[in-house]
PASEMAR-998566 format. One record per residue (C-alpha): residue in one letter; chain; x, z, y. Coordinates in steps of 0.1 Angstrom, whole numbers, plus 5000, padded with zeros to 4 digits. Each point is the difference from the previous one (the first is absolute). Example, Ala and Ser with C-alpha at 12.3 -4.5 7.8 and 13.67 -1.06 7.14 Angstrom:
<atoms>
   aa   ch   east     up   north
    a    A   5123   5078    4955
    s    A   5014   4993    5034
</atoms>
This chain:
<atoms>
   aa   ch   east     up   north
    m    A   1032   0362    5989
    e    A   4963   4995    4994
    s    A   4988   5035    5007
    k    A   4968   5008    5019
    l    A   5010   5026    5025
    a    A   4973   5011    5024
    t    A   5013   5017    5032
    s    A   4980   5026    5019
    a    A   4998   5002    5037
    d    A   5032   5004    5020
    a    A   5011   5036    5003
    p    A   5032   5020    5004
    p    A   5018   4999    4966
    r    A   4991   5029    4978
    p    A   5018   5010    4968
    h    A   4989   4975    4974
    v    A   4990   5007    4964
    v    A   4998   4972    4975
    l    A   4977   5005    4970
    v    A   5002   4978    4970
    a    A   4968   4997    4978
    s    A   4996   4985    4966
    p    A   4973   4972    5000
    s    A   4972   5021    4986
    a    A   4971   5018    5016
    g    A   5010   5033    4984
    h    A   5033   5000    5019
    l    A   4991   4980    5031
    n    A   4969   5019    5011
    p    A   5016   5035    5002
    m    A   5032   4987    5016
    a    A   4978   4982    5026
    e    A   4984   5034    5009
    l    A   5035   5016    5001
    a    A   5011   4973    5024
    r    A   4970   5006    5023
    r    A   5008   5037    5002
    l    A   5037   4995    5007
    v    A   4990   4978    5030
    a    A   4969   5019    5013
    r    A   5010   5036    4994
    l    A   5038   5002    4996
    g    A   5013   4978    5028
    l    A   5018   4975    4977
    a    A   4998   4962    4998
    a    A   4994   4986    4966
    t    A   5001   4967    4980
    l    A   4983   4997    4966
    v    A   5016   4974    4978
    t    A   4985   4987    4968
    f    A   5005   4971    4977
    t    A   4983   4968    4991
    g    A   4986   5011    4967
    l    A   5010   4989    4965
    s    A   4989   4964    5009
    a    A   5002   4979    5032
    a    A   4964   5008    5009
    g    A   5010   5028    5022
    p    A   4982   5034    5005
    d    A   4964   5003    4988
    a    A   4971   5003    5024
    h    A   5000   5038    5001
    s    A   5038   5001    5007
    t    A   4996   4974    5027
    a    A   4973   5021    5016
    a    A   5022   5031    4998
    l    A   5028   4982    5017
    s    A   4977   4987    5028
    s    A   4987   5035    5007
    l    A   5036   5012    5004
    r    A   5007   4975    5027
    d    A   4970   5013    5019
    a    A   5015   5035    4997
    g    A   5033   4991    5015
    v    A   5019   4997    4967
    d    A   5021   4969    4994
    t    A   4997   4982    4967
    a    A   5021   4976    4980
    v    A   4993   4981    4968
    l    A   5031   4987    4982
    p    A   4998   4966    4984
    a    A   4998   4997    4962
    a    A   5033   5005    4982
    p    A   5006   4978    4969
    l    A   4993   5018    4968
    e    A   5016   4976    4975
    g    A   5017   5015    4970
    l    A   4975   5027    4993
    p    A   4993   5004    4962
    a    A   4967   4984    4988
    g    A   4972   5025    5002
    a    A   5018   5024    5023
    r    A   4979   5028    5013
    v    A   4988   5001    5035
    e    A   5023   5030    5008
    t    A   5030   4980    4988
    a    A   4991   4971    5022
    l    A   4994   5023    5030
    f    A   5034   5017    4996
    e    A   5016   4965    4999
    l    A   4980   4987    5030
    i    A   5012   5029    5021
    a    A   5036   4999    4989
    r    A   5002   4962    5007
    s    A   4985   5005    5034
    v    A   5027   5024    5012
    p    A   5020   4973    5019
    r    A   4969   4990    5020
    l    A   4992   5036    5007
    r    A   5036   5007    5012
    a    A   4997   4972    5025
    l    A   4966   5012    5013
    l    A   5014   5036    5004
    r    A   5029   4987    5021
    d    A   4976   4981    5022
    i    A   4978   5031    5005
    g    A   5031   5022    5006
    s    A   5012   4976    5027
    a    A   4969   5007    5021
    a    A   4996   5038    4994
    p    A   5019   5029    4985
    l    A   4993   5002    4962
    a    A   4989   5035    4990
    a    A   4993   4997    4963
    l    A   4994   4977    4971
    v    A   4970   5010    4978
    p    A   4995   4979    4968
    d    A   4973   5009    4975
    s    A   5006   5013    4965
    f    A   5002   4965    4985
    a    A   5026   4989    5026
    a    A   5029   5024    4995
    a    A   5022   4970    4997
    v    A   4997   4998    5038
    l    A   5016   5034    5006
    p    A   5036   4987    5003
    l    A   4990   4981    5031
    a    A   4995   5034    5017
    t    A   5036   5009    4992
    e    A   5011   4966    5013
    l    A   4982   5005    5033
    g    A   5009   5037    5003
    v    A   4965   5013    5001
    p    A   4981   5025    4978
    g    A   4983   4985    4969
    y    A   4969   5017    4989
    l    A   4977   4990    4971
    f    A   4963   4999    5004
    f    A   4982   5013    4969
    p    A   4964   4988    5001
    v    A   4989   5022    4971
    s    A   5002   5036    4990
    l    A   5029   5024    5001
    c    A   4992   5006    4963
    l    A   5010   4964    4992
    l    A   5032   5005    5020
    s    A   5008   5030    4979
    f    A   4993   4981    4969
    v    A   5023   4972    5010
    r    A   5027   5025    5009
    r    A   4997   5016    4965
    a    A   5004   4966    4984
    v    A   5030   4991    5020
    e    A   5017   5034    4994
    l    A   4993   4996    4962
    n    A   5020   4968    5002
    d    A   5030   5012    5020
    g    A   5030   4986    4983
    a    A   4981   4976    4979
    a    A   5013   4964    4999
    p    A   4977   4970    5002
    g    A   4985   4994    4966
    e    A   5004   5037    4991
    y    A   4972   5016    5021
    r    A   4985   5031    4986
    e    A   4964   5005    4991
    l    A   4978   5024    5019
    p    A   4985   5028    4980
    d    A   4965   4997    4986
    a    A   4987   5026    5025
    l    A   5013   5009    5034
    r    A   4990   5029    5022
    l    A   5006   4994    5037
    p    A   5001   5024    5030
    g    A   4967   5013    5011
    g    A   4986   5003    4965
    v    A   4993   4963    4992
    s    A   5005   4991    4963
    l    A   5004   4965    4989
    r    A   4999   4985    4966
    r    A   5018   4967    4991
    e    A   4968   4980    5003
    d    A   4997   5013    5036
    y    A   5034   4988    5011
    a    A   5002   4973    5026
    d    A   5002   4965    4988
    g    A   5035   4991    4988
    f    A   5010   5036    4992
    q    A   4983   5003    4966
    s    A   5029   4985    4981
    s    A   5037   4997    5008
    k    A   5000   4968    4981
    e    A   4978   4982    5026
    p    A   5020   4978    5024
    l    A   4981   5015    5029
    y    A   5012   5035    4990
    a    A   5036   4989    5008
    q    A   4989   4985    5034
    l    A   4981   5031    5009
    i    A   5030   5023    4992
    e    A   5023   4979    5021
    e    A   4975   4999    5029
    g    A   4997   5038    4997
    r    A   5038   5004    5001
    r    A   5000   4981    5034
    y    A   4976   5027    5013
    r    A   5029   5024    5002
    a    A   5015   4979    5028
    a    A   4971   5007    5022
    d    A   5002   5024    5029
    g    A   4966   5012    4991
    f    A   4965   4991    4987
    l    A   4968   4997    5021
    v    A   4972   5007    4975
    n    A   4963   4991    5004
    t    A   4987   5035    4992
    f    A   4995   5033    5017
    y    A   5011   5036    4992
    e    A   4967   5013    4987
    m    A   4996   4972    4976
    e    A   5033   5006    4981
    p    A   5016   5033    5011
    g    A   5019   5005    4968
    n    A   5017   4967    5003
    v    A   5008   5006    5036
    e    A   5018   5032    4992
    e    A   5019   4985    4970
    l    A   5013   4971    5020
    r    A   5009   5022    5029
    q    A   5023   5020    4977
    a    A   5016   4969    4987
    a    A   5007   4988    5035
    e    A   5015   5034    5010
    q    A   5022   4999    4969
    g    A   5011   4964    5008
    t    A   4988   4986    4967
    f    A   4973   4977    5015
    p    A   4992   4986    5035
    p    A   4974   5021    5019
    a    A   4963   4990    4996
    y    A   4976   5003    5029
    p    A   4963   5001    4994
    v    A   4987   4981    5030
    g    A   4966   4987    4989
    p    A   4972   4994    4994
    f    A   5001   4965    5014
    v    A   4965   4987    4995
    r    A   4990   4966    5014
    s    A   4974   4998    5027
    s    A   4965   4986    4993
    c    A   5002   4981    5033
    g    A   5009   4967    4983
    e    A   4973   5002    4974
    d    A   4968   4980    5002
    a    A   4975   5019    5021
    a    A   4971   4980    4986
    s    A   5009   5005    4963
    p    A   4970   5000    4976
    c    A   5016   5030    4983
    i    A   4997   5021    5032
    e    A   4964   4987    5006
    w    A   4991   5011    4965
    l    A   5017   5034    5003
    d    A   4981   5006    5032
    r    A   4968   5000    4980
    q    A   5012   5025    4974
    p    A   4997   5039    5002
    t    A   5030   5020    5011
    g    A   5024   5008    4972
    s    A   4982   4979    4974
    v    A   5022   4970    4993
    v    A   5028   4995    4974
    y    A   5026   4975    5014
    v    A   5019   4980    4973
    s    A   5030   4980    5007
    f    A   5033   4993    4983
    g    A   5020   4987    5030
    s    A   5010   4965    5011
    a    A   5016   4990    4967
    g    A   4987   5024    4973
    t    A   4981   4984    4971
    l    A   4981   5012    4970
    s    A   4994   4983    4966
    v    A   4967   4984    4993
    e    A   4992   5028    4976
    q    A   5010   5027    5025
    t    A   4979   4983    5028
    a    A   4970   5002    4977
    e    A   5006   5037    4992
    l    A   5004   5008    5036
    a    A   4967   4982    5008
    a    A   4982   5019    4973
    g    A   5014   5033    5012
    l    A   4988   4994    5035
    e    A   4966   4989    4987
    d    A   4996   5029    4977
    g    A   5013   5026    5026
    g    A   4970   4994    5022
    h    A   5018   5004    5034
    r    A   5002   4975    5028
    f    A   5031   4979    5000
    l    A   5020   4974    5020
    w    A   5023   4981    4977
    v    A   5027   4975    5011
    v    A   5002   4978    4970
    r    A   5031   4980    4993
    m    A   5006   4972    4975
    p    A   5007   5015    4966
    s    A   5033   4997    4983
    l    A   5001   4976    4971
    d    A   5037   5007    4990
    g    A   5001   5037    4996
    e    A   5017   5005    5034
    h    A   4986   5024    5026
    s    A   5011   4980    5030
    d    A   4992   4965    5013
    l    A   5031   4999    5023
    g    A   5013   4964    5000
    k    A   4972   4986    4980
    t    A   4978   4971    5009
    r    A   4966   4991    4985
    a    A   4979   4969    4999
    d    A   4971   4997    5023
    d    A   4975   5004    4972
    e    A   5016   5034    4991
    s    A   4998   5014    5035
    d    A   4967   5020    4999
    p    A   5007   5036    4988
    l    A   4963   5009    4999
    a    A   4994   4973    4974
    w    A   5020   5022    4975
    l    A   4977   5030    5003
    p    A   4977   5008    4971
    e    A   4968   4979    4998
    g    A   4972   5016    5020
    f    A   5022   5027    5015
    l    A   4996   4989    5036
    d    A   4962   4998    4997
    r    A   4996   5033    4982
    t    A   5021   5019    5026
    s    A   4989   4981    5031
    c    A   4979   5030    5013
    r    A   5030   5024    5001
    g    A   5032   4979    4998
    l    A   5019   4973    5018
    a    A   5027   4979    4984
    v    A   5022   4978    5022
    a    A   5027   4975    4991
    s    A   5037   5008    5005
    w    A   5001   5019    5033
    a    A   4983   5026    5022
    p    A   5010   5017    5033
    q    A   5014   5030    4982
    v    A   5009   5023    5029
    r    A   4965   4996    5014
    v    A   4984   5005    4966
    l    A   5019   5032    4993
    s    A   4993   5014    5034
    h    A   4963   4992    4998
    p    A   4977   5031    4996
    a    A   4983   4985    4970
    t    A   5032   4998    4979
    a    A   5005   5030    4978
    v    A   5024   4990    4972
    f    A   5028   4974    4996
    v    A   5007   4985    4966
    s    A   5036   4989    5008
    h    A   5030   4984    4984
    c    A   5021   5026    5018
    g    A   5021   4977    5021
    w    A   5016   5024    5025
    n    A   4985   4982    5030
    s    A   4965   5003    4986
    a    A   5006   5036    4990
    l    A   5011   5010    5035
    e    A   4970   4981    5015
    s    A   4977   5019    4977
    v    A   5017   5034    5008
    a    A   4999   4992    5038
    s    A   4962   4994    4996
    g    A   4995   5031    4979
    v    A   4987   4980    4970
    p    A   5009   5013    4965
    m    A   5012   4975    4974
    v    A   4995   4990    4964
    a    A   5036   4992    4992
    w    A   5002   4967    4980
    p    A   5036   4987    5002
    l    A   5009   4966    4987
    r    A   5036   4991    5007
    a    A   5032   5005    5020
    e    A   5003   5036    5012
    q    A   4963   5006    4999
    r    A   5002   5023    4970
    v    A   5024   5023    5018
    n    A   4977   5000    5030
    a    A   4971   5009    4978
    a    A   5019   5030    4986
    v    A   5008   5012    5035
    l    A   4964   4996    5012
    s    A   4984   5016    4969
    e    A   5025   5026    4989
    k    A   5015   5013    5033
    a    A   4982   4987    5031
    g    A   4966   5008    4984
    a    A   4984   4969    5016
    a    A   4990   4982    4968
    l    A   4987   5003    4965
    r    A   5015   4977    4974
    p    A   4980   4987    4970
    r    A   5020   4996    4969
    a    A   4997   4968    4979
    a    A   4979   5004    4969
    r    A   5020   4974    4981
    a    A   5037   4994    4992
    d    A   5000   4968    5019
    g    A   4992   5018    5032
    l    A   4964   4989    5004
    i    A   4978   5024    5019
    g    A   4965   5000    4985
    r    A   4967   5000    5018
    e    A   4994   5037    4991
    e    A   5033   5010    5016
    v    A   4992   4980    5031
    a    A   4966   5015    5004
    a    A   5012   5036    4992
    a    A   5029   4998    5026
    v    A   4977   4988    5027
    r    A   4973   5025    4992
    e    A   5026   5029    5000
    l    A   5013   4990    5035
    m    A   4965   4995    5014
    e    A   4983   5031    4984
    g    A   5023   5022    4979
    e    A   5020   5032    5006
    k    A   5034   4983    4996
    g    A   4987   4973    5024
    r    A   4990   5026    5025
    a    A   5036   5014    5000
    v    A   5015   4965    5004
    r    A   4977   4993    5029
    r    A   5009   5032    5017
    r    A   5037   4994    4995
    t    A   4997   4964    5013
    g    A   4984   5014    5031
    d    A   5029   5023    5005
    l    A   5025   4971    4996
    r    A   4980   4980    5025
    q    A   5004   5027    5026
    a    A   5038   5002    4992
    a    A   5003   4963    5003
    d    A   4983   5001    5034
    v    A   5025   5026    5012
    a    A   5031   4985    4986
    w    A   5005   4976    5029
    a    A   4986   5023    5027
    p    A   5026   5010    5026
    e    A   5012   5030    4980
    g    A   4992   4986    4965
    s    A   5026   5000    4973
    s    A   5003   4962    4996
    r    A   5001   4995    5038
    r    A   5028   5025    5004
    a    A   5020   4985    4971
    m    A   4997   4965    5014
    e    A   5010   5013    5035
    e    A   5031   5016    4985
    v    A   5010   4968    4984
    a    A   4992   4979    5031
    g    A   5022   5023    5020
    r    A   5029   4993    4977
    w    A   4993   4963    5003
    k    A   5000   5001    5038
    a    A   5033   5019    5000
    a    A   5015   4975    4975
    a    A   4989   4971    5023
    f    A   5022   5014    5028
    g    A   5028   5012    4978
    g    A   5006   5030    4977
    r    A   4986   4987    4967
    a    A   4992   5030    4978
    r    A   4986   5003    4965
    g    A   4966   5017    4999
    a    A   4991   5034    4989
    m    A   4968   5012    4985
    v    A   4977   5015    5026
    n    A   4976   5029    4995
    v    A   4965   4986    4996
    t    A   4982   5030    4988
</atoms>
C-alpha cells in the first residue's frame, strides 16, 4: 500500500487514536490541532490520515505544511493514495466527489488501521463529518467510533432536524425542510440561509446529505470544534437528546485554532500592519476558496474606499460563472493576477491607507496583530474561531457551504458579528452597505456592544482548554473512555457536564 506513514520516536506503546480528515483545509487544520492535544496533553498516540485530493496531485501546499508540523509534534501521518472516481455523473458537485472518494478509500484505510493496531492498542477511530462512511470500521475493529464535527453545534442541530424530518422516507421521497427553522439557542434560519444542498429536497446532494446524516446515529459521540460559551443553547439541547437516547452525545471540545508558527514571519502584511495605529485596520478575506463576482468585487472596493478606514484586503480572483468557490478550478497564467480585476485607479487612490494583497495572508498573525480592529469574513468556522480567539469582531459575509448558518450563529446568538443585508434580490451587497457595516463596527453603538461581546468570548476561548476549562474536561472524559476501551471494556459515551 502506498501510504506515507511517518513514525515518531520509539516509546512504550500508548493507546492509539486514528483521525480521518477530508482533504480540505477546513477539516484538516482543526483535526491537526486536536491530534496535537491528544498527544501532548492527554497521553495518547495519534495518527492523522487524509486522502490524496480529488485529483492525483496530492494535498495542497498548506495541507502539506500542516502534516509536516504534526510529525514534529509527535503525531504520525498517512496520506492514502488516490481512489478511482470513474462513474461519477458529469458536473457532479465537489461534495458528491468527496463522499465517493472516501467511500472508495475504505479498503485501503482498513488495511492501514490493521497495521497500526498490530503495533499499539487502538483506542478510537475519529473520522470527520464528511467521512461517516468510515464508521463501520470502528465496529469491525471493536473500538469506539466518534465523529469530529469541524463546525458549529448549530449546524449539527440543523442536520439532526433534517434527518429526523426524513425518518421513514424512502430514497426519492425525501421531505422538504420548512421555509423557516428555529434552532436551539434562539438561532432563526430562513431557507436562503440553509447550508448548501439543503435548500431543496429535489437536489441530488440533498439525498446524499440525508444519508450521511443517518450514518451519524451510529457514532458513539461527536467531538465538536466549539466551546460552551459560544453555543450554550445547542449544548443543552443535544445533551437532552443524548440522555433520552435519541442522538449520540455531542462534546464541545474546541476551539481548535491553528498556530501562527508556520506562517511567514517576514510577511509584507505584517510589516504594513506594524506601521498602522492600534485598532485602526479592517481586515478583509473570504478564505482559501471563496470568490466574489466581478461586480461584487467592485462594490466591495468602492465601499472600502468610501468608508475611509484603513484596510488590508486579501483579493482573490473573481468568479466568472456565478459560483462562490474556486475549488477544483484552474486558470490560465494570464488570468492569475487578482489585483488586475480591481477598479481602475483604486490601488493608487487608497495607497495611503490600504493594502491589497493577492490570494493569501498569514491570517492568524493578522488577526492577532494590535492594529487589526475588524474582520470582514466569509464566516468559515475556522476563520470565525480564529477571529473570536483574537477578540476581533466580524462583518459576516457568508458565501457558500454552511457559512450562512455560521453567520446566523455569530450575529444572532454569539453576538460577535454584524451582518449586512443584500440590497438586491440577486444577493449583491452594495457599496453603501459595505461602508455602513464597517463604520458601525468601528464607531457605532451596536459595534461597541459587538466588540465588548467578542472580548468576552475571547476570554472564554482562552479558558476553555485551561486545566479546569469546559472543553478540556469534556475531552479528558472522552479520552478516559478511549483508554479504557483500548484495554477492554468498550462503553458507549455519555454526555458530560461542561457548564
